[in-house]
N, CA, C and O of each residue as an XYZ file, in Angstrom:
480
protein
N       7.883     47.775    -29.991
C       8.449     47.698    -28.661
C       9.457     46.569    -28.581
O       9.229     45.473    -29.093
N      10.563     46.850    -27.939
C      11.621     45.906    -27.818
C      11.507     45.197    -26.473
O      11.448     45.842    -25.427
N      11.475     43.835    -26.508
C      11.348     43.062    -25.258
C      12.717     42.399    -24.991
O      13.371     41.832    -25.866
N      13.070     42.519    -23.756
C      14.315     41.880    -23.328
C      13.985     40.639    -22.547
O      13.208     40.680    -21.593
N      14.582     39.522    -22.955
C      14.400     38.291    -22.186
C      15.424     38.254    -21.120
O      16.536     38.757    -21.283
N      15.054     37.653    -20.009
C      16.029     37.480    -18.920
C      16.489     36.038    -18.916
O      15.712     35.091    -19.038
N      17.765     35.930    -18.772
C      18.369     34.577    -18.711
C      19.131     34.449    -17.397
O      19.642     35.422    -16.843
N      19.184     33.229    -16.932
C      19.930     32.956    -15.720
C      21.216     32.206    -16.088
O      21.203     31.149    -16.719
N      22.301     32.802    -15.667
C      23.639     32.165    -15.903
C      24.205     31.889    -14.547
O      24.231     32.772    -13.689
N      24.671     30.653    -14.331
C      25.256     30.273    -13.041
C      26.701     29.963    -13.211
O      27.104     29.185    -14.076
N      27.492     30.599    -12.351
C      28.907     30.302    -12.372
C      29.253     29.881    -10.911
O      28.370     29.853    -10.054
N      30.514     29.563    -10.645
C      30.891     29.094     -9.352
C      30.699     30.197     -8.276
O      30.519     29.874     -7.102
N      30.733     31.454     -8.652
C      30.701     32.545     -7.674
C      29.468     33.443     -7.765
O      29.059     34.008     -6.750
N      28.876     33.591     -8.918
C      27.798     34.599     -9.015
C      26.634     34.019     -9.846
O      26.811     33.167    -10.717
N      25.432     34.536     -9.522
C      24.292     34.297    -10.371
C      23.979     35.624    -11.071
O      23.859     36.663    -10.422
N      23.850     35.577    -12.381
C      23.548     36.778    -13.147
C      22.092     36.640    -13.611
O      21.754     35.701    -14.333
N      21.235     37.574    -13.195
C      19.860     37.547    -13.583
C      19.529     38.899    -14.215
O      19.464     39.930    -13.546
N      19.326     38.850    -15.508
C      19.114     40.094    -16.209
C      20.362     40.932    -16.137
O      21.402     40.530    -16.658
N      20.293     42.057    -15.522
C      21.407     42.981    -15.397
C      21.951     43.022    -13.942
O      22.860     43.796    -13.641
N      21.400     42.203    -13.072
C      21.744     42.229    -11.665
C      22.749     41.104    -11.354
O      22.569     39.966    -11.786
N      23.753     41.421    -10.639
C      24.765     40.416    -10.251
C      24.787     40.353     -8.758
O      24.978     41.371     -8.092
N      24.595     39.171     -8.213
C      24.635     39.012     -6.743
C      25.449     37.789     -6.369
O      25.361     36.766     -7.049
N      26.244     37.864     -5.301
C      27.036     36.754     -4.869
C      26.101     35.660     -4.228
O      25.060     35.973     -3.651
N      26.507     34.431     -4.356
C      25.673     33.300     -3.797
C      26.437     32.563     -2.686
O      26.115     31.413     -2.388
N      27.422     33.192     -2.080
C      28.159     32.505     -1.045
C      27.256     32.019      0.094
O      27.481     30.926      0.614
N      26.276     32.766      0.485
C      25.395     32.384      1.611
C      24.554     31.198      1.257
O      24.047     30.529      2.157
N      24.377     30.899     -0.014
C      23.531     29.756     -0.401
C      24.335     28.508     -0.625
O      23.751     27.436     -0.788
N      25.646     28.591     -0.643
C      26.449     27.390     -0.880
C      26.558     26.585      0.371
O      26.711     27.143      1.458
N      26.479     25.219      0.243
C      26.551     24.387      1.436
C      27.949     24.473      2.072
O      28.940     24.729      1.388
N      28.005     24.255      3.386
C      29.262     24.217      4.073
C      30.030     22.985      3.595
O      29.424     21.965      3.264
N      31.333     23.075      3.559
C      32.190     21.942      3.226
C      32.179     20.934      4.291
O      32.065     21.256      5.474
N      32.297     19.693      3.885
C      32.389     18.615      4.868
C      33.269     17.502      4.302
O      33.455     17.404      3.090
N      33.801     16.674      5.179
C      34.660     15.570      4.725
C      33.855     14.285      4.663
O      32.932     14.084      5.452
N      34.196     13.440      3.750
C      33.531     12.154      3.619
C      34.330     11.103      4.348
O      35.555     11.039      4.241
N      33.620     10.284      5.090
C      34.262      9.162      5.776
C      33.862      7.893      4.961
O      32.678      7.578      4.836
N      34.816      7.220      4.446
C      34.556      6.046      3.605
C      35.224      4.820      4.206
O      36.310      4.434      3.772
N      34.607      4.215      5.177
C      35.208      3.044      5.758
C      35.177      1.831      4.790
O      34.468      1.860      3.784
N      35.935      0.790      5.097
C      35.895     -0.390      4.246
C      34.566     -1.039      4.287
O      33.730     -0.738      5.140
N      34.363     -1.951      3.344
C      33.056     -2.682      3.280
C      32.842     -3.375      4.645
O      33.780     -3.805      5.317
N      31.553     -3.453      5.006
C      31.116     -4.095      6.230
C      30.451     -5.402      5.883
O      29.591     -5.440      5.003
N      30.824     -6.472      6.546
C      30.214     -7.788      6.332
C      28.834     -7.822      7.080
O      28.760     -7.678      8.300
N      27.801     -8.012      6.308
C      26.438     -8.043      6.845
C      26.041     -9.498      7.013
O      26.139    -10.266      6.055
N      25.601     -9.901      8.181
C      25.278    -11.306      8.426
C      23.755    -11.506      8.510
O      22.984    -10.594      8.212
N      23.340    -12.696      8.916
C      21.896    -12.986      9.058
C      21.324    -12.546     10.367
O      20.168    -12.828     10.682
N      22.140    -11.849     11.140
C      21.647    -11.162     12.380
C      21.908     -9.714     12.199
O      22.760     -9.346     11.390
N      21.199     -8.842     12.932
C      21.316     -7.390     12.826
C      22.798     -7.027     13.056
O      23.385     -7.383     14.078
N      23.379     -6.320     12.091
C      24.800     -5.856     12.158
C      24.847     -4.349     12.189
O      24.198     -3.685     11.381
N      25.608     -3.807     13.116
C      25.843     -2.373     13.181
C      26.796     -1.912     12.077
O      27.943     -2.357     12.041
N      26.366     -1.063     11.206
C      27.143     -0.579     10.076
C      27.847      0.741     10.398
O      29.039      0.919     10.151
N      27.057      1.653     10.959
C      27.622      2.999     11.372
C      27.029      3.356     12.713
O      25.852      3.127     12.988
N      27.887      3.924     13.537
C      27.442      4.402     14.864
C      26.615      5.707     14.692
O      26.710      6.394     13.675
N      25.836      6.002     15.689
C      25.069      7.278     15.624
C      26.047      8.458     15.515
O      27.130      8.450     16.101
N      25.634      9.453     14.757
C      26.477     10.626     14.545
C      25.587     11.835     14.376
O      24.868     11.940     13.382
N      25.619     12.752     15.328
C      24.736     13.890     15.339
C      24.933     14.844     14.164
O      23.966     15.449     13.701
N      26.137     14.988     13.682
C      26.377     15.968     12.586
C      26.508     15.287     11.218
O      27.141     15.845     10.322
N      25.919     14.081     11.034
C      25.906     13.415      9.749
C      25.083     14.272      8.745
O      23.931     14.612      9.016
N      25.672     14.601      7.620
C      24.962     15.438      6.604
C      24.807     14.739      5.279
O      24.126     15.240      4.383
N      25.432     13.584      5.144
C      25.239     12.816      3.901
C      25.377     11.344      4.306
O      26.157     10.994      5.192
N      24.608     10.507      3.639
C      24.653      9.022      3.945
C      24.478      8.348      2.611
O      23.546      8.630      1.857
N      25.401      7.450      2.340
C      25.346      6.621      1.126
C      25.578      5.169      1.556
O      26.588      4.871      2.193
N      24.654      4.262      1.215
C      24.832      2.856      1.452
C      24.746      2.119      0.120
O      23.773      2.277     -0.618
N      25.776      1.304     -0.194
C      25.826      0.558     -1.443
C      25.877     -0.933     -1.123
O      26.749     -1.386     -0.382
N      24.936     -1.693     -1.688
C      24.921     -3.134     -1.529
C      25.884     -3.783     -2.554
O      25.600     -3.810     -3.751
N      27.021     -4.301     -2.062
C      28.004     -4.851     -2.894
C      27.978     -6.374     -2.818
O      29.003     -7.037     -2.656
N      26.761     -6.896     -2.942
C      26.596     -8.388     -2.831
C      25.567     -8.860     -3.800
O      24.997     -8.073     -4.556
N      25.324    -10.159     -3.782
C      24.361    -10.794     -4.680
C      23.025    -11.120     -4.043
O      22.205    -11.841     -4.611
N      22.817    -10.563     -2.826
C      21.483    -10.759     -2.146
C      21.005     -9.402     -1.650
O      21.768     -8.440     -1.560
N      19.701     -9.359     -1.327
C      19.057     -8.140     -0.837
C      19.465     -7.902      0.627
O      19.542     -8.831      1.430
N      19.720     -6.642      0.939
C      20.059     -6.265      2.305
C      18.995     -5.288      2.809
O      18.558     -4.413      2.061
N      18.579     -5.426      4.054
C      17.612     -4.477      4.650
C      18.296     -3.740      5.816
O      19.039     -4.308      6.616
N      17.992     -2.449      5.851
C      18.666     -1.539      6.875
C      17.595     -0.736      7.626
O      16.535     -0.405      7.096
N      17.926     -0.447      8.867
C      17.216      0.566      9.691
C      18.108      1.737      9.860
O      19.334      1.633      9.910
N      17.443      2.883      9.949
C      18.203      4.155     10.040
C      18.047      4.803     11.367
O      18.548      5.914     11.540
N      17.390      4.201     12.326
C      16.968      4.809     13.598
C      17.527      4.091     14.819
O      16.933      4.187     15.893
N      18.598      3.404     14.706
C      19.254      2.677     15.782
C      18.523      1.415     16.237
O      18.991      0.752     17.163
N      17.383      1.053     15.615
C      16.687     -0.145     15.967
C      17.322     -1.361     15.244
O      17.912     -1.203     14.175
N      17.202     -2.554     15.822
C      17.762     -3.721     15.117
C      17.118     -3.989     13.762
O      15.909     -3.816     13.606
N      17.903     -4.404     12.796
C      17.393     -4.666     11.470
C      16.702     -6.043     11.432
O      17.118     -6.975     12.119
N      15.674     -6.147     10.642
C      14.904     -7.376     10.445
C      14.732     -7.587      8.941
O      14.461     -6.647      8.193
N      14.896     -8.842      8.515
C      14.681     -9.177      7.062
C      13.261     -8.831      6.700
O      12.305     -9.192      7.388
N      13.151     -8.104      5.573
C      11.793     -7.770      5.092
C      11.221     -6.439      5.577
O      10.133     -6.030      5.170
N      11.991     -5.757      6.475
C      11.496     -4.471      7.019
C      12.632     -3.439      6.882
O      13.808     -3.799      6.825
N      12.259     -2.168      6.832
C      13.193     -1.066      6.741
C      13.537     -0.751      5.279
O      12.757     -1.030      4.369
N      14.681     -0.185      5.084
C      15.144      0.200      3.723
C      15.691     -0.961      3.025
O      16.602     -1.616      3.533
N      15.162     -1.266      1.837
C      15.639     -2.420      1.080
C      16.684     -1.959      0.033
O      16.445     -1.065     -0.779
N      17.847     -2.622      0.105
C      18.885     -2.361     -0.881
C      18.996     -3.592     -1.772
O      19.460     -4.642     -1.329
N      18.577     -3.466     -3.014
C      18.622     -4.602     -3.945
C      20.025     -5.081     -4.152
O      20.980     -4.347     -3.894
N      20.170     -6.297     -4.613
C      21.458     -6.869     -4.876
C      22.199     -6.181     -6.007
O      21.603     -5.449     -6.796
N      23.515     -6.421     -6.083
C      24.373     -5.953     -7.159
C      24.330     -4.409     -7.327
O      24.126     -3.918     -8.437
N      24.516     -3.678     -6.263
C      24.659     -2.237     -6.379
C      23.491     -1.404     -5.938
O      23.486     -0.195     -6.167
N      22.489     -2.006     -5.308
C      21.357     -1.211     -4.740
C      21.865     -0.169     -3.817
O      22.650     -0.473     -2.919
N      21.431      1.113     -4.004
C      22.028      2.250     -3.324
C      21.026      3.105     -2.633
O      19.939      3.328     -3.166
N      21.340      3.591     -1.477
C      20.582      4.603     -0.775
C      21.493      5.840     -0.674
O      22.616      5.742     -0.180
N      21.002      7.019     -1.149
C      21.709      8.286     -1.086
C      20.820      9.262     -0.423
O      19.709      9.523     -0.884
N      21.316      9.837      0.713
C      20.553     10.825      1.442
C      21.394     12.053      1.734
O      22.450     11.946      2.358
N      20.930     13.246      1.282
C      21.677     14.439      1.570
C      20.725     15.507      2.137
O      21.146     16.643      2.355
N      19.485     15.170      2.373
C      18.514     15.987      3.098
C      17.806     15.099      4.053
O      17.604     13.918      3.772
N      17.414     15.642      5.199
C      16.785     14.837      6.231
C      17.564     13.615      6.512
O      17.002     12.520      6.556
N      18.828     13.752      6.703
C      19.761     12.580      6.913
C      19.599     12.110      8.372
O      19.649     12.898      9.316
N      19.401     10.785      8.508
C      19.233     10.260      9.853
C      20.538     10.311     10.672
O      21.627     10.108     10.133
N      20.414     10.573     11.922
C      21.653     10.680     12.799
C      21.784      9.445     13.675
O      22.793      9.329     14.371
N      20.852      8.531     13.690
C      20.929      7.367     14.569
C      21.895      6.344     13.986
O      22.434      6.537     12.897
N      22.106      5.274     14.709
C      22.939      4.176     14.250
C      22.300      3.477     13.044
O      21.075      3.385     12.966
N      23.095      2.997     12.126
C      22.586      2.304     10.942
C      22.876      0.833     11.127
O      24.026      0.430     11.302
N      21.795      0.012     11.086
C      21.909     -1.438     11.291
C      21.347     -2.129     10.048
O      20.346     -1.683      9.487
N      22.002     -3.236      9.612
C      21.554     -3.930      8.433
C      21.592     -5.438      8.648
O      22.261     -5.934      9.555
N      20.848     -6.175      7.780
C      20.732     -7.623      7.893
C      20.488     -8.166      6.474
O      19.956     -7.435      5.639
N      20.849     -9.401      6.178
C      20.544    -10.079      4.943
C      20.014    -11.456      5.300
O      20.085    -11.887      6.451
N      19.479    -12.144      4.288
C      18.852    -13.415      4.506
C      19.779    -14.620      4.413
O      19.405    -15.718      4.825
N      21.006    -14.427      3.869
C      21.818    -15.636      3.707
C      23.320    -15.287      3.716
O      23.758    -14.472      2.904
N      24.092    -15.873      4.594
C      25.535    -15.713      4.651
C      26.011    -14.341      5.008
O      25.266    -13.504      5.517
N      27.297    -14.128      4.723
C      27.958    -12.874      5.003
C      28.150    -12.093      3.701
O      28.855    -12.542      2.798
N      27.523    -10.933      3.616
C      27.506    -10.132      2.389
C      28.067     -8.725      2.628
O      27.960     -8.215      3.743
N      28.638     -8.109      1.652
C      29.270     -6.782      1.798
C      28.369     -5.601      1.529
O      27.614     -5.572      0.558
N      28.469     -4.616      2.426
C      27.782     -3.327      2.276
C      28.839     -2.274      2.401
O      29.715     -2.371      3.260
N      28.775     -1.230      1.532
C      29.736     -0.115      1.564
C      29.008      1.064      2.162
O      28.086      1.582      1.531
N      29.375      1.518      3.354
C      28.742      2.704      3.940
C      29.644      3.925      3.724
O      30.864      3.825      3.852
N      29.046      5.077      3.396
C      29.805      6.298      3.292
C      28.984      7.368      3.963
O      27.782      7.485      3.722
N      29.632      8.153      4.810
C      28.965      9.251      5.519
C      29.867     10.456      5.514
O      31.073     10.378      5.279
N      29.215     11.593      5.789
C      29.990     12.864      5.874
C      29.247     13.831      6.738
O      29.708     14.953      6.947
């Protein structure tokens, strides 16, 4: 008896499964533009990084400093030691599912430090 194995091949337009070809346009995410503002200086008091945005579908925060930064994702003021911790020298938060739509606020424990926010 001859057994045929089924392989999945993925291209930009079609998924080929066995001998069946079906378009995947309905499964592809909608296009969106990325907003990449300049670095934001985060101080020792709660700093607003991004305003609330109802249609935010991607959020990336990159700590471009030598100290830890803490962020809140629900419009509440940031407090050192609470919320999302972004470690120093490139600590990153990447969200593309269950993306928060509230204002993003951040704080650090010493001086003015840079955070790079990206949203789309």
